[in-house]
N, CA, C and O of each residue as an XYZ file, in Angstrom:
708
protein
N      28.486    182.173    -47.444
C      28.222    182.920    -48.650
C      29.387    183.850    -48.967
O      29.714    184.069    -50.133
N      30.029    184.410    -47.895
C      31.156    185.294    -48.100
C      32.275    184.588    -48.863
O      32.903    185.182    -49.740
N      32.525    183.315    -48.530
C      33.633    182.609    -49.175
C      33.367    182.391    -50.662
O      34.311    182.294    -51.446
N      32.122    182.314    -51.056
C      31.793    182.175    -52.483
C      32.239    183.427    -53.223
O      32.865    183.343    -54.280
N      31.916    184.585    -52.665
C      32.312    185.830    -53.308
C      33.822    186.008    -53.260
O      34.423    186.461    -54.234
N      34.437    185.657    -52.146
C      35.888    185.760    -52.037
C      36.560    184.853    -53.062
O      37.545    185.243    -53.689
N      36.032    183.650    -53.230
C      36.582    182.727    -54.216
C      36.463    183.303    -55.612
O      37.409    183.232    -56.397
N      35.313    183.869    -55.928
C      35.114    184.444    -57.256
C      36.076    185.603    -57.494
O      36.664    185.707    -58.570
N      36.239    186.471    -56.504
C      37.140    187.614    -56.641
C      38.577    187.140    -56.776
O      39.311    187.611    -57.645
N      38.980    186.212    -55.922
C      40.351    185.713    -55.974
C      40.611    184.942    -57.253
O      41.726    184.965    -57.775
N      39.603    184.262    -57.760
C      39.748    183.549    -59.029
C      39.975    184.541    -60.162
O      40.787    184.301    -61.056
N      39.260    185.644    -60.119
C      39.451    186.671    -61.149
C      40.858    187.233    -61.078
O      41.465    187.517    -62.110
N      41.387    187.397    -59.865
C      42.766    187.855    -59.696
C      43.720    186.866    -60.347
O      44.671    187.273    -61.014
N      43.479    185.576    -60.161
C      44.337    184.561    -60.772
C      44.283    184.636    -62.286
O      45.322    184.604    -62.945
N      43.095    184.734    -62.843
C      42.941    184.803    -64.297
C      43.706    186.007    -64.825
O      44.399    185.901    -65.837
N      43.592    187.144    -64.160
C      44.324    188.327    -64.591
C      45.826    188.116    -64.459
O      46.591    188.568    -65.311
N      46.254    187.438    -63.405
C      47.684    187.185    -63.207
C      48.237    186.301    -64.309
O      49.355    186.532    -64.769
N      47.502    185.311    -64.739
C      47.967    184.427    -65.809
C      47.925    185.108    -67.166
O      48.545    184.628    -68.114
N      47.212    186.206    -67.275
C      47.118    186.900    -68.552
C      48.125    188.040    -68.679
O      48.111    188.759    -69.678
N      49.007    188.221    -67.677
C      50.020    189.254    -67.783
C      50.922    188.955    -68.957
O      51.093    187.795    -69.332
N      51.500    189.985    -69.542
C      52.400    189.801    -70.680
C      53.556    188.888    -70.304
O      53.840    187.931    -71.025
N      54.231    189.160    -69.187
C      55.307    188.278    -68.791
C      54.693    187.113    -68.046
O      53.818    187.294    -67.199
N      55.157    185.907    -68.368
C      54.614    184.711    -67.727
C      55.126    184.661    -66.308
O      56.335    184.660    -66.075
N      54.214    184.619    -65.362
C      54.625    184.586    -63.972
C      53.834    183.545    -63.222
O      52.816    183.045    -63.699
N      54.318    183.229    -62.042
C      53.642    182.275    -61.196
C      52.370    182.904    -60.650
O      52.392    184.052    -60.207
N      51.261    182.169    -60.675
C      50.034    182.724    -60.098
C      50.244    183.022    -58.623
O      50.892    182.243    -57.924
N      49.713    184.127    -58.142
C      49.905    184.479    -56.741
C      49.262    183.453    -55.828
O      48.195    182.917    -56.128
N      49.920    183.185    -54.712
C      49.386    182.235    -53.740
C      47.980    182.629    -53.315
O      47.127    181.765    -53.112
N      47.734    183.920    -53.181
C      46.431    184.373    -52.707
C      45.311    184.061    -53.688
O      44.141    184.054    -53.308
N      45.656    183.804    -54.943
C      44.618    183.522    -55.927
C      43.872    182.249    -55.609
O      42.713    182.102    -55.996
N      44.504    181.329    -54.916
C      43.863    180.064    -54.611
C      43.324    180.026    -53.188
O      42.811    178.993    -52.756
N      43.428    181.115    -52.458
C      43.022    181.090    -51.056
C      41.686    181.786    -50.855
O      41.389    182.794    -51.496
N      40.893    181.235    -49.962
C      39.651    181.888    -49.574
C      39.957    182.743    -48.365
O      41.076    182.710    -47.852
N      38.988    183.508    -47.900
C      39.257    184.362    -46.755
C      39.515    183.568    -45.485
O      40.053    184.120    -44.525
N      39.157    182.316    -45.444
C      39.428    181.481    -44.281
C      40.800    180.853    -44.318
O      41.168    180.122    -43.399
N      41.578    181.125    -45.376
C      42.923    180.602    -45.463
C      43.011    179.250    -46.146
O      44.112    178.767    -46.409
N      41.880    178.630    -46.438
C      41.901    177.353    -47.144
C      41.959    177.621    -48.631
O      41.585    178.698    -49.096
N      42.427    176.639    -49.370
C      42.445    176.836    -50.822
C      41.044    176.669    -51.368
O      40.224    175.937    -50.814
N      40.786    177.356    -52.454
C      39.489    177.234    -53.114
C      39.325    175.847    -53.702
O      38.217    175.439    -54.053
N      40.424    175.126    -53.809
C      40.404    173.807    -54.423
C      40.268    172.695    -53.391
O      40.660    171.559    -53.656
N      39.724    173.002    -52.229
C      39.581    171.994    -51.192
C      38.767    170.809    -51.682
O      39.101    169.663    -51.383
N      37.714    171.066    -52.425
C      36.914    169.985    -52.987
C      37.483    169.562    -54.319
O      38.148    170.358    -54.982
N      37.240    168.323    -54.732
C      37.776    167.814    -55.986
C      36.886    168.139    -57.180
O      37.282    167.879    -58.316
N      35.712    168.691    -56.963
C      34.770    168.850    -58.061
C      34.635    170.264    -58.575
O      33.930    170.495    -59.557
N      35.293    171.219    -57.935
C      35.146    172.597    -58.386
C      33.844    173.215    -57.905
O      33.347    174.160    -58.519
N      33.273    172.693    -56.802
C      32.002    173.186    -56.303
C      32.044    174.680    -55.997
O      31.050    175.377    -56.200
N      33.199    175.189    -55.504
C      33.290    176.606    -55.191
C      33.090    177.451    -56.433
O      32.358    178.441    -56.408
N      33.743    177.061    -57.524
C      33.608    177.815    -58.759
C      32.176    177.725    -59.279
O      31.633    178.712    -59.775
N      31.572    176.563    -59.170
C      30.194    176.396    -59.633
C      29.244    177.192    -58.755
O      28.303    177.811    -59.252
N      29.488    177.178    -57.453
C      28.623    177.902    -56.540
C      28.692    179.404    -56.807
O      27.705    180.117    -56.623
N      29.857    179.881    -57.239
C      30.013    181.300    -57.534
C      29.122    181.719    -58.697
O      28.789    182.895    -58.839
N      28.739    180.754    -59.527
C      27.867    181.063    -60.654
C      26.412    181.194    -60.239
O      25.574    181.631    -61.028
N      26.110    180.818    -59.006
C      24.748    180.983    -58.510
C      24.011    179.672    -58.417
O      24.467    178.639    -58.906
N      22.884    179.736    -57.792
C      22.064    178.547    -57.623
C      20.621    178.933    -57.791
O      20.309    179.995    -58.331
N      19.728    178.061    -57.322
C      18.312    178.372    -57.452
C      17.873    179.287    -56.323
O      18.686    179.661    -55.478
N      16.596    179.654    -56.298
C      16.071    180.564    -55.299
C      16.219    180.027    -53.884
O      16.290    180.810    -52.937
N      16.267    178.707    -53.721
C      16.379    178.101    -52.402
C      17.785    178.129    -51.852
O      18.019    177.632    -50.750
N      18.741    178.701    -52.591
C      20.094    178.825    -52.099
C      20.981    177.651    -52.473
O      22.148    177.619    -52.083
N      20.458    176.683    -53.219
C      21.288    175.556    -53.611
C      22.219    175.977    -54.733
O      21.842    176.755    -55.610
N      23.439    175.458    -54.698
C      24.411    175.772    -55.739
C      24.036    175.030    -57.021
O      23.457    173.944    -56.986
N      24.376    175.637    -58.138
C      24.156    174.996    -59.432
C      25.070    173.779    -59.534
O      26.136    173.746    -58.919
N      24.657    172.788    -60.304
C      25.506    171.620    -60.535
C      26.808    172.076    -61.163
O      26.793    172.878    -62.097
N      27.939    171.581    -60.670
C      29.202    171.989    -61.284
C      29.284    171.492    -62.724
O      28.864    170.377    -63.037
N      29.825    172.330    -63.583
C      29.999    171.948    -64.976
C      31.190    171.000    -65.096
O      32.140    171.062    -64.316
N      31.114    170.141    -66.075
C      32.266    169.288    -66.367
C      33.128    170.013    -67.404
O      32.643    170.875    -68.136
N      34.401    169.653    -67.454
C      35.373    170.293    -68.318
C      34.864    170.432    -69.754
O      34.982    171.499    -70.358
N      34.308    169.371    -70.286
C      33.862    169.365    -71.678
C      32.775    170.408    -71.941
O      32.612    170.853    -73.077
N      32.038    170.799    -70.917
C      30.943    171.759    -71.078
C      31.342    173.193    -70.732
O      30.523    174.105    -70.846
N      32.588    173.401    -70.310
C      33.039    174.741    -69.927
C      33.526    175.522    -71.139
O      34.104    174.958    -72.069
N      33.281    176.838    -71.112
C      33.860    177.695    -72.147
C      35.285    178.067    -71.729
O      35.736    177.682    -70.651
N      35.983    178.806    -72.572
C      37.387    179.143    -72.335
C      37.591    179.849    -71.000
O      38.492    179.489    -70.243
N      36.772    180.842    -70.705
C      36.923    181.586    -69.453
C      36.631    180.714    -68.238
O      37.314    180.828    -67.220
N      35.633    179.851    -68.328
C      35.325    178.937    -67.220
C      36.475    177.957    -67.004
O      36.802    177.619    -65.866
N      37.080    177.506    -68.090
C      38.217    176.586    -67.971
C      39.399    177.279    -67.307
O      40.063    176.687    -66.457
N      39.667    178.512    -67.678
C      40.767    179.248    -67.036
C      40.487    179.422    -65.543
O      41.388    179.266    -64.718
N      39.260    179.739    -65.202
C      38.888    179.902    -63.796
C      39.075    178.579    -63.049
O      39.634    178.558    -61.953
N      38.613    177.489    -63.635
C      38.721    176.169    -63.015
C      40.190    175.766    -62.867
O      40.593    175.223    -61.838
N      40.967    176.033    -63.888
C      42.400    175.728    -63.805
C      43.038    176.479    -62.645
O      43.839    175.917    -61.898
N      42.680    177.755    -62.498
C      43.286    178.578    -61.463
C      42.819    178.274    -60.059
O      43.578    178.451    -59.107
N      41.594    177.822    -59.908
C      41.053    177.611    -58.565
C      41.055    176.152    -58.120
O      40.999    175.873    -56.922
N      41.120    175.224    -59.062
C      41.062    173.805    -58.708
C      42.316    173.066    -59.175
O      43.045    172.503    -58.359
N      42.563    173.068    -60.469
C      43.647    172.249    -61.020
C      45.010    172.726    -60.539
O      45.774    171.943    -59.974
N      45.322    173.989    -60.753
C      46.660    174.486    -60.396
C      47.003    174.271    -58.918
O      48.073    173.735    -58.629
N      46.145    174.664    -57.972
C      46.531    174.473    -56.568
C      46.704    172.994    -56.190
O      47.624    172.646    -55.451
N      45.829    172.136    -56.693
C      45.946    170.717    -56.349
C      47.186    170.096    -56.977
O      47.899    169.332    -56.327
N      47.441    170.421    -58.235
C      48.603    169.842    -58.906
C      49.896    170.395    -58.322
O      50.869    169.656    -58.173
N      49.921    171.663    -57.993
C      51.106    172.254    -57.359
C      51.423    171.502    -56.065
O      52.575    171.159    -55.799
N      50.393    171.254    -55.276
C      50.576    170.537    -54.010
C      51.148    169.141    -54.261
O      52.061    168.710    -53.556
N      50.623    168.444    -55.246
C      51.074    167.076    -55.524
C      52.502    167.056    -56.081
O      53.317    166.229    -55.673
N      52.797    167.959    -57.003
C      54.149    168.010    -57.569
C      55.161    168.396    -56.496
O      56.240    167.808    -56.431
N      54.833    169.367    -55.659
C      55.766    169.787    -54.616
C      55.912    168.730    -53.528
O      56.981    168.613    -52.929
N      54.871    167.967    -53.265
C      54.990    166.863    -52.303
C      55.904    165.788    -52.866
O      56.622    165.127    -52.116
N      55.882    165.609    -54.176
C      56.753    164.630    -54.827
C      58.207    165.093    -54.808
O      59.098    164.308    -54.485
N      58.458    166.359    -55.150
C      59.822    166.886    -55.204
C      59.756    168.401    -55.017
O      59.634    169.158    -55.980
N      59.839    168.820    -53.761
C      59.684    170.239    -53.427
C      60.731    171.111    -54.107
O      60.431    172.229    -54.526
N      61.943    170.612    -54.218
C      63.004    171.413    -54.828
C      62.798    171.564    -56.338
O      62.881    172.671    -56.870
N      62.532    170.463    -57.018
C      62.370    170.500    -58.469
C      61.147    171.305    -58.886
O      61.146    171.918    -59.954
N      60.107    171.312    -58.058
C      58.866    171.990    -58.423
C      58.556    173.175    -57.516
O      57.393    173.533    -57.329
N      59.592    173.778    -56.959
C      59.413    174.945    -56.092
C      58.732    176.092    -56.838
O      57.997    176.879    -56.242
N      58.979    176.180    -58.133
C      58.421    177.250    -58.956
C      57.333    176.703    -59.882
O      57.303    177.034    -61.067
N      56.437    175.865    -59.341
C      55.365    175.263    -60.143
C      54.386    176.352    -60.565
O      53.828    177.057    -59.724
N      54.185    176.483    -61.860
C      53.306    177.525    -62.385
C      52.621    177.006    -63.642
O      52.851    175.868    -64.054
N      51.796    177.824    -64.241
C      51.036    177.436    -65.433
C      51.959    176.855    -66.513
O      51.635    175.852    -67.148
N      53.115    177.506    -66.707
C      54.041    177.111    -67.750
C      54.668    175.742    -67.511
O      55.182    175.137    -68.452
N      54.641    175.241    -66.287
C      55.210    173.936    -65.991
C      54.573    172.879    -66.882
O      55.265    171.987    -67.372
N      53.290    172.965    -67.095
C      52.583    172.004    -67.940
C      52.253    172.571    -69.312
O      52.325    171.857    -70.313
N      51.891    173.849    -69.367
C      51.412    174.444    -70.613
C      52.519    175.009    -71.496
O      52.262    175.353    -72.650
N      53.741    175.113    -70.983
C      54.855    175.623    -71.773
C      54.920    177.141    -71.772
O      53.947    177.826    -71.456
N      56.101    177.650    -72.136
C      56.304    179.095    -72.146
C      55.477    179.807    -73.211
O      55.242    181.011    -73.117
N      55.039    179.066    -74.219
C      54.237    179.680    -75.289
C      52.741    179.450    -75.094
O      51.980    179.435    -76.062
N      52.320    179.271    -73.844
C      50.932    178.910    -73.553
C      49.925    179.899    -74.127
O      48.859    179.491    -74.589
N      50.241    181.187    -74.107
C      49.295    182.176    -74.646
C      49.210    182.084    -76.155
O      48.124    182.166    -76.729
N      50.347    181.915    -76.795
C      50.369    181.836    -78.253
C      49.574    180.630    -78.760
O      48.954    180.694    -79.822
N      49.592    179.534    -77.999
C      48.870    178.324    -78.408
C      47.515    178.220    -77.719
O      46.847    177.189    -77.793
N      47.117    179.297    -77.049
C      45.816    179.366    -76.364
C      45.627    178.214    -75.378
O      44.543    177.640    -75.271
N      46.711    177.887    -74.655
C      46.719    176.889    -73.595
C      46.442    175.470    -74.089
O      46.199    174.573    -73.281
N      46.475    175.256    -75.402
C      46.202    173.929    -75.959
C      47.231    172.913    -75.475
O      48.406    173.228    -75.289
N      46.768    171.725    -75.284
C      47.626    170.613    -74.888
C      47.468    169.518    -75.935
O      46.406    169.432    -76.551
N      48.463    168.686    -76.163
C      49.771    168.677    -75.503
C      50.612    169.856    -75.960
O      50.342    170.482    -76.985
N      51.640    170.141    -75.168
C      52.506    171.255    -75.489
C      53.955    170.833    -75.389
O      54.288    169.698    -75.733
N      54.805    171.691    -74.939
C      56.255    171.565    -75.068
C      56.935    170.593    -74.094
O      58.143    170.703    -73.884
N      56.217    169.665    -73.505
C      56.865    168.704    -72.617
C      57.622    167.657    -73.429
O      57.388    167.509    -74.629
N      58.520    166.939    -72.782
C      59.331    165.920    -73.436
C      58.468    164.986    -74.285
O      57.550    164.353    -73.766
N      58.755    164.895    -75.587
C      58.003    163.963    -76.442
C      58.261    162.515    -76.036
O      59.355    162.166    -75.594
N      57.253    161.693    -76.190
C      57.354    160.263    -75.877
C      56.959    159.461    -77.114
O      56.152    159.922    -77.921
N      57.529    158.251    -77.267
C      57.175    157.431    -78.432
C      55.740    156.937    -78.343
O      55.267    156.567    -77.269
N      55.055    156.935    -79.471
C      53.648    156.543    -79.532
C      53.435    155.079    -79.179
O      52.400    154.728    -78.611
N      54.393    154.218    -79.503
C      54.179    152.783    -79.318
C      54.265    152.332    -77.857
O      53.530    151.421    -77.475
N      55.113    152.916    -77.036
C      55.213    152.519    -75.631
C      55.726    153.687    -74.787
O      56.875    153.682    -74.346
N      54.866    154.689    -74.563
C      55.327    155.874    -73.838
C      55.753    155.586    -72.401
O      56.680    156.217    -71.894
N      55.094    154.650    -71.747
C      55.426    154.370    -70.348
C      56.813    153.738    -70.234
O      57.574    154.088    -69.332
N      57.148    152.825    -71.123
C      58.482    152.211    -71.091
C      59.549    153.279    -71.297
O      60.553    153.306    -70.585
N      59.332    154.158    -72.272
C      60.296    155.229    -72.527
C      60.420    156.151    -71.317
O      61.524    156.554    -70.949
N      59.299    156.481    -70.705
C      59.322    157.339    -69.520
C      60.046    156.647    -68.369
O      60.823    157.283    -67.657
N      59.800    155.363    -68.181
C      60.478    154.596    -67.125
C      61.984    154.552    -67.382
O      62.778    154.651    -66.447
N      62.374    154.404    -68.647
C      63.800    154.392    -68.999
C      64.452    155.743    -68.722
O      65.618    155.799    -68.329
N      63.709    156.834    -68.922
C      64.244    158.182    -68.676
C      64.385    158.457    -67.179
O      65.437    158.902    -66.721
N      63.317    158.190    -66.419
C      63.310    158.483    -64.979
C      62.171    157.696    -64.343
O      61.018    158.129    -64.351
N      62.507    156.549    -63.798
C      61.506    155.637    -63.257
C      60.659    156.286    -62.160
O      59.441    156.114    -62.123
N      61.311    157.029    -61.273
C      60.583    157.648    -60.160
C      59.543    158.654    -60.664
O      58.404    158.658    -60.195
N      59.927    159.487    -61.598
C      59.002    160.482    -62.145
C      57.899    159.795    -62.944
O      56.735    160.187    -62.857
N      58.255    158.778    -63.716
C      57.251    158.057    -64.519
C      56.189    157.429    -63.617
O      54.998    157.483    -63.922
N      56.621    156.838    -62.515
C      55.662    156.247    -61.574
C      54.775    157.322    -60.948
O      53.568    157.132    -60.798
N      55.380    158.447    -60.587
C      54.612    159.562    -60.028
C      53.553    160.030    -61.030
O      52.403    160.269    -60.661
N      53.948    160.157    -62.284
C      52.997    160.584    -63.321
C      51.854    159.577    -63.453
O      50.685    159.958    -63.496
N      52.200    158.294    -63.516
C      51.186    157.246    -63.714
C      50.286    157.061    -62.496
O      49.088    156.822    -62.642
N      50.851    157.169    -61.304
C      50.102    156.865    -60.083
C      49.412    158.080    -59.464
O      48.416    157.929    -58.755
N      49.932    159.283    -59.725
C      49.377    160.472    -59.080
C      48.841    161.481    -60.102
O      47.675    161.868    -60.039
N      49.684    161.901    -61.033
C      49.311    162.985    -61.937
C      48.157    162.593    -62.857
O      47.156    163.305    -62.931
N      48.288    161.475    -63.550
C      47.245    161.076    -64.502
C      45.898    160.853    -63.810
O      44.895    161.397    -64.272
N      45.832    160.076    -62.719
C      44.515    159.898    -62.078
C      43.925    161.201    -61.524
O      42.715    161.416    -61.599
N      44.778    162.066    -60.970
C      44.285    163.340    -60.439
C      43.739    164.212    -61.559
O      42.652    164.777    -61.443
N      44.498    164.317    -62.645
C      44.065    165.130    -63.776
C      42.781    164.568    -64.391
O      41.884    165.325    -64.763
N      42.696    163.259    -64.495
C      41.483    162.628    -65.037
C      40.276    162.981    -64.170
O      39.218    163.339    -64.689
N      40.433    162.880    -62.867
C      39.336    163.219    -61.960
C      38.945    164.685    -62.099
O      37.760    165.015    -62.143
N      39.941    165.560    -62.168
C      39.663    166.987    -62.278
C      38.924    167.329    -63.577
O      38.112    168.254    -63.613
N      39.212    166.579    -64.631
C      38.583    166.857    -65.923
C      37.322    166.037    -66.153
O      36.684    166.162    -67.198
N      36.959    165.202    -65.190
C      35.761    164.377    -65.334
C      35.939    163.316    -66.402
O      34.990    162.987    -67.114
N      37.151    162.773    -66.521
C      37.465    161.767    -67.529
C      38.036    160.529    -66.846
O      38.238    160.507    -65.632
N      38.284    159.530    -67.628
C      38.920    158.312    -67.132
C      40.398    158.335    -67.513
O      40.757    158.867    -68.563
N      41.256    157.765    -66.669
C      42.653    157.632    -67.082
C      42.757    156.598    -68.200
O      42.032    155.604    -68.200
N      43.640    156.829    -69.132
C      43.855    155.873    -70.209
C      44.337    156.541    -71.474
O      44.410    157.767    -71.558
N      44.665    155.728    -72.453
C      45.231    156.266    -73.697
C      44.199    156.628    -74.759
O      44.568    157.159    -75.807
N      42.942    156.363    -74.524
C      41.926    156.542    -75.566
C      41.418    157.961    -75.718
O      41.727    158.846    -74.920
N      40.639    158.150    -76.751
C      39.996    159.438    -77.028
C      39.147    159.842    -75.818
O      38.353    159.047    -75.317
N      39.319    161.069    -75.360
C      38.557    161.566    -74.226
C      39.068    161.102    -72.874
O      38.484    161.431    -71.842
N      40.152    160.342    -72.870
C      40.759    159.897    -71.628
C      42.004    160.730    -71.343
O      42.508    161.429    -72.222
N      42.492    160.653    -70.116
C      43.691    161.378    -69.722
C      44.830    160.380    -69.589
O      44.733    159.403    -68.847
N      45.903    160.635    -70.312
C      47.072    159.769    -70.286
C      48.328    160.543    -70.640
O      48.346    161.772    -70.570
N      49.364    159.835    -71.015
C      50.656    160.456    -71.334
C      50.513    161.572    -72.366
O      51.100    162.646    -72.229
N      49.719    161.293    -73.406
C      49.645    162.226    -74.526
C      48.623    163.352    -74.321
O      48.363    164.134    -75.236
N      48.058    163.427    -73.135
C      47.255    164.584    -72.796
C      48.191    165.784    -72.650
O      47.828    166.911    -72.987
N      49.388    165.530    -72.149
C      50.359    166.604    -71.914
C      51.597    166.500    -72.789
O      52.136    167.515    -73.228
N      52.050    165.281    -73.043
C      53.288    165.085    -73.809
C      53.002    164.924    -75.295
O      51.998    164.332    -75.692
N      53.901    165.460    -76.104
C      53.833    165.265    -77.549
C      54.254    163.854    -77.893
O      54.997    163.221    -77.143
N      53.781    163.358    -79.028
C      54.240    162.059    -79.543
C      55.479    162.299    -80.379
O      55.565    163.276    -81.124
N      56.457    161.377    -80.244
C      57.661    161.464    -81.087
C      57.310    161.157    -82.512
O      58.182    161.176    -83.381
């Protein structure tokens, strides 16, 4: 039970850190529970859902899916589940290039002005064949995006990978040319 409260408190610290005037990297402690594990250990956001309470029998409430979350719940989920997991995956792919992985890596430097809306300021890709263009730019990164980033993000958002409406794909993050 202690870790639920610690997760909630640390999540609030993360939300406040991302709301600072100057864009900064979320503190490492924002994703850590008192046991030293990340709050994002589970793929479903159960810690964040459990922090919202459960029934009288002590059971945690069903975790909300992305589509049903309000703005504050989404920020909390991003800080406790998405950011730590994606940071780990990006740094495992290229520790040097993503040593400073932060909210702005995906959301852009103007994330507050655009209210974290996606897609944002990432490299635009052509609408007709984004994967070919990405492969032509950097095959290794394109494969990493297709094989790791897209499926992970889809799972985190409770969606399917793909190019369609409500799916997670290239244009979830990248602008169309």
